N, C-alpha and C positions, 0 to 999 in steps of 0.2 A: 504493500500500500504506500509506503514511504517512497519507494522508487517511482511509482506512478505520479505521485505528487511532485517530486523533484523534476520529472520529465515535463510535466505540464508547466512548471515554473520556468523551465529553460526554453520552452517553445510557446510563447504567448500568441504568436500569429496563428498557430494551429488551433488553439482554444478559441480565439476570436472568430476565425473562419468557420469553425464548427457551429458556434452560436449564430453567426450570420446566415449560415446555410439553413438552420432550423427556422429562423425568422423568415427567410426567403420562401421556404415551403409554406409557411402560414400565409404569406402574401400571395403565393400562387393559388392557394385554395380560395382566398378572398377574391382574386381576380376571376377565377372560374365561375363565381356566382354573379358576375356582371351581366347586365342586360344585353349588351351588344359586344361583338368582337373588338370594336374600337376602344370601348371602355376597358375591356379586359387587357388589351395590349397596353394602354396607358397606365393602368394600375400595375401591371407586371413590370413595365419599364421603370416606373418610380420605385417600386420595391427593389429592383435590381440595383439602382443607384444608391439607395439608402443602405441596403445590406452590404454593398461593396465598401462604402464609407465606414460602416461599422467594423468590417473585417480588418481594415488597415489602420484602425485608430491608434494602436500601440506601436505600429511600425512608422507611420508618418501622420502625426496628429493634425498638422496644418492641412494636408491634402484631404484627410477625413472630414475636417470641419468644412472645407470648401465643398466637398461632395454632399454633405448634409444640407448646406444652404442651397446648393443646386437642386437637390432632390425636393426640398420644400418649395422652391420656386416652380419647378416642373409640376408639382402637385397642384399648386394654385393655378398655374397656366393651363393645365390639361383638365382642370375641374375634377380632380380625384378627391373624393371625400376622405376625411380622416379615417384611418384603419389601423390594425395592429402593427403594421410595418413601421409606423411612426415611432414606435418604441426605440428604433435606432437613433432618432434625434436625441432622446433623453440619455442614452448610453454614451454617445459621442460628447454631448454637453458635459456630462459628469466627468469624463476623462479629461476634457479641456480644462475644467475647473481644478482638477486634481493634479495634473502633470504638465499642463501647457504653460507657456509664458503668460505673464500677467495681462498683457494686452489681449491675448486670445480668450482668457477667462472672462474679462470684462465685456468683450464683444459678444461672447456666448450668452452672458446674462442679459445684455440688451436684446439679443435675438429671442430670448425666452419670453420677452414681453411683446416685441414687435411682431413675431410670427403668429401667435394667436390672434392679435388684432387684425393682421392682414387676412387671416382665415375667416374671421367674422365678417370682414368687408366683402371677401370673395364669395362667401356663401350666406347671403343675407336671409332674414326670415321672410317667408312669402306672405305671411299674414301677421297682423299685430299680436295675435295670440301666441305666435311662435317666438316672440322676443325673449320671453323668459327662458325657454329652452336654449336659445342661441347664446344668451348671456351666461347661463350655467355651463355650457360647453366651453366658452372662452375662458371662464374662471377655472374650470377643471384642467384644461390643457396648460394654461399658464402655471397653475399650482404644481402640476407634475414636472414641468420643465424647471421651475425654480427650485423645487425640492431636489431634483437631480444635481443642479448647480451647487446648492448649499451643502449637500453631502460631499461632493467632490472638493469644494473649498475647505470644508472641515478636515478632510483627510490631508490636504496640502498643509494646513496649519499644524496638524499633529505630526506629520513627517518633519516639518521644519523644527518643531519643538524637540522631537527625539534626536534629530541631527545635532541641534545645539547642545543637548544633554551629552551626547557621545563626544562632541568636540570638547566640552568642558571637562568631562571625565578624563579624556586623553591629556588635556592641558594640566589638570591636577596631578595626573600620574607623572607627567614629565617634571612638574615642579617638585613633586615628592622625591623623585629620583635625584634631582639636582640638590635638594636640601640634604638628602641622605649622603651624597658625595661630599658636600661641604662639611657636614657633621663628622663624617669619617676622616676627612683631611684634618679638621680641627682636633679630633681625638688623637690621630697619629702625631700631630705636632705636640700635643700635651704630653703624651707618653714619652716622646723624644726628649722634651724638656726635663721631665721628671728623671728619666734614666740618666741623662747627662749630668744633672745636678747631683744625683746620688753617686754616680760612678766617678766623675771627674774630681770631685772634692776628696773623696776618701782614697781613691787610687793615688792622687798626687801626694797626699799625706804619707801613704805607705811607701811611695817611691823615695821621698825625702828621708824617711826614717831608715829605709833599707840602705840608701847610700851612706848615711851616717854610721850605721852599724858596720858596713863593710870597711870603713876607714878606722873604726875604733875597736874592731874585734880583737886585734892583737895588743894594742897599747892600753885600751881601757875596756876590759871584758864586761864590767858592770854597766858601763854606758851602752855597750852593744846589746846587752841583755835587756836594758830598759827600752831601747829602740825597737827590739823584736817584740817586746810586750805591747808597745804602742801599735805596731803593725798588726798584731793579733787582735787587739781591741778594735782598731779601726776597721779591719776586715769583717769582724762580727757585726759591727754597727752597719756597715754597708750591706751585708746580707740581710740584716733585720729590716732595713729600709726597703730593700728589693722585695722581700717577702710581703711587706706591707703594701707596696705598690701593686704587686701581682695579685694580692688578695682583693684589692679594690677592683681590679680589672675582671676577676673571675666571679665576684659576688653578684648574684642576681638581685639581691635586695638593696644593695648600696646604690643610691641615686645621687649622692653628693659628688660634685666634680673633683674634689681633692681629698676629702676625708677618707681615712685618717692620715694626717700629715702634720709635720712640725709647724710651729708658729713662732711669734716673737718671744714667747716664754722660754723657748729652747735656745735663744741666742747666747745666753750665758754658757751653756754646755758647749755650743759650737766654738765660742771664743776660747774656752779652756782647751778644747782639743787642738785648735790651731796653735795655741801657745805651747802645748806639749810637743807639737810637730816642729817647733823651733822658730816660729814667727811671733815676736812680741806684738800683742794687740791690746788696745785699751777700748773698753766699752763704756760709753757715757750716755745716760738717758736725760733728756731735757723735757720739762713739762710734766703734767700729771698723766700717767698712763691711763688709757681707756681700753675697753674691751673691743677688739677688732673682729671683723667678720673673718670667716675661714679663708676666703680667697685673698684678702689683704694680708692676713697673718702669714699664710704660706708664701705669697710672693715676697714679702719682706725678708723672710728667712732665706729663701732661695737666692735672692739678689745679694744679700750679705755674704752668703756662702760662696757664690760665684765670684764676687769681687775679691774676697780674701784668697780664693784659689788662684785667681789671676795675679794677685800680688805675690804670692809664693812662687809662681812660675816665672814671672817676667820682671819683677822689680829688682832682683839682684840680691847679693848677700848683705847682711847687717842692716836689714830694713825694719822699720817700725811702722805699724799700721794703727789706725784709729777708726772706730765705728761710733757715730753719733746718731742716736735715735731721738727725734724731736716730735713730741705730741702737740700739734697746734689745735686750733678751734675746729677745723673741718678736715684737715689733712695730716698725714703722717709724713714727716721729712726724714730721710736717711742720707747720711753723708759718710762715705768710706774713703779714706785718704791714706796714702803712704808716702814715705820720703825716699823712694827708690829712684830708679833711672828715669822715670817719666816717659816722655816721648822717645827717648833714645833706646829704649829696651827693644831687643830683636823679637821677631815673631814670624811665624810661617803663614799666617792668614787662613789657617784651616780650622780654627775653633768655631764652636757653635754656642759658646756661652753668651756672647753679646746678642745673638739672635734670640736666645731664650729670654734674656733680660728685656729686650725691646717688646717681644710678644706679650710677656706678662704685664708690663706697664701699659701697653696699648689696650689690652683686654680690660683693664681696670680704670681706664680713662685718666691715667696719671701722666707724669712728665719725667723724662730721663735725660740727664746731662752727664757726659763723660769727657774727660780730656785732661791735659796737664794741669796740675794744681798751681795756683799763683806762687806758692812758696817752694815749688819743686815737687817732684814725684807725680803721682797720679791721683785723680779724684773721680769718684762716682757719686752723683747726687740724684736722688729719686724722691718724687713727691707723689703720694698716693692718697686720693680722697677716701674718707671713712665710708662714704655712701656707696662705694664701688664693690659691694659684696657680691653682686651678680655679675659674673664675667661677661664681657661683650665678645662678639665675633670679630676676630681680627681680619680686616679686609686684605685681599691679595695685594702684592706689591704694585700691580698695574692700576689698582683701584684706589690706592691711598693718595690723599691730597699731599702736595708738597709741604714739607715741614718747615716752619720758620726757624731760622738760625738764631742762636743765642749770641751774646756779645763775643766778638772774636778774642781768642786767647793768644798768648805769645807764640809766634811761629816756631814750629819744631818739627822734627822728622817723626813720622808715626812709628809707634812700636811695632806694629804689624802691618801687613800689606793692605788690610781692610780698614786701617785707622786713618781718619782725616787729621788735618793739622789744627783743628779747632773743635771745641765741644759742640754737641748737637743738643737742641732743646726740645726735641719731640721724637717719639718713636717713628720707625719707618725709614730713618736715615742711618747709614753706616756709622758706627761709633768705635771707640777705642778699646784697647786691652781685651782681646778675645781670649777664649779659653781653649 
């Protein structure tokens, strides 16, 4: 049964021709009942024209409409009274309203009114008593034609509505896929930042301690033992942070973007570990501490961690660093400075730490400035608003507006290949001291 239905859908002309043939048979029977051969011939010819137009209506609708108008005019001209073959007019009018161009549909509606009026004029009532029957005939024919047009136009409207729904669904699906790709890219960038912050800091500490232990293993075994203990402790902390991060990624119930992660409360422990690794660091807090959102707290910790890692890697020997955490009315200000080589420090330009810093600050609507400090060394200054607890989507590099530059610093040679000679006052512009 399904195969028959599919065949009929694929061959509309065969279906229409079969229907027209049946209607033509009815017209032939009607013509056989005519009083004279001339009337029978006229009725048969009109029936042939109308049924031919009905058969080709889905193959060539305009030609079918012309055929129906021609058949109607022949019917009026030859004096053929309305008969069952006129059903072809309703069928073609319905098809024009449903599938034809708008001008053809409107023309068909006009003909639905003009045609019955011409029929009334062509076949007037012979007696005043027949006026009522003539008027009812006009009203009936007009009603049938207009109903056929209304049903066709309603189907056209429904089809347009369904097509709009399908187009909207396709658009929404494309937008959903695009949003999913953006979200996946943002998640990959977040994971990369977290992994870099965890690995780069702790591994750099382990490398420094391992180098110190290698030099001191013969002359100062106790110092070498202490360095190896620091390496062991740092490695365990790195593994613990990695497990924490992977636990967040694998948890189905965890919806927070960063939790569980360290915050400003752990900056003291971070500074202690950096001191144990051989870099003297001072931590100073200015203002009255306030409770920070998870996103701001995590970003603050990671930025300080990355800045100290860069200091240990690039600033040179016998360097002192300072971390100042300032609580303002609406923003948290952080300044990380050192008295090392400054812009003269070498670098390979392959680090990703600055990229992570810029992305974190941009997501929270803050401001990042990096560059040589006025008194020598290097300085990282970050301003994060307290109200930035909900991370923003970082636009792509091509979509970011140009960042305004801060006041120019003293000219110097960049530490790394990616470092400009002056600080930058907004995210999205290459900065200094990469990891």
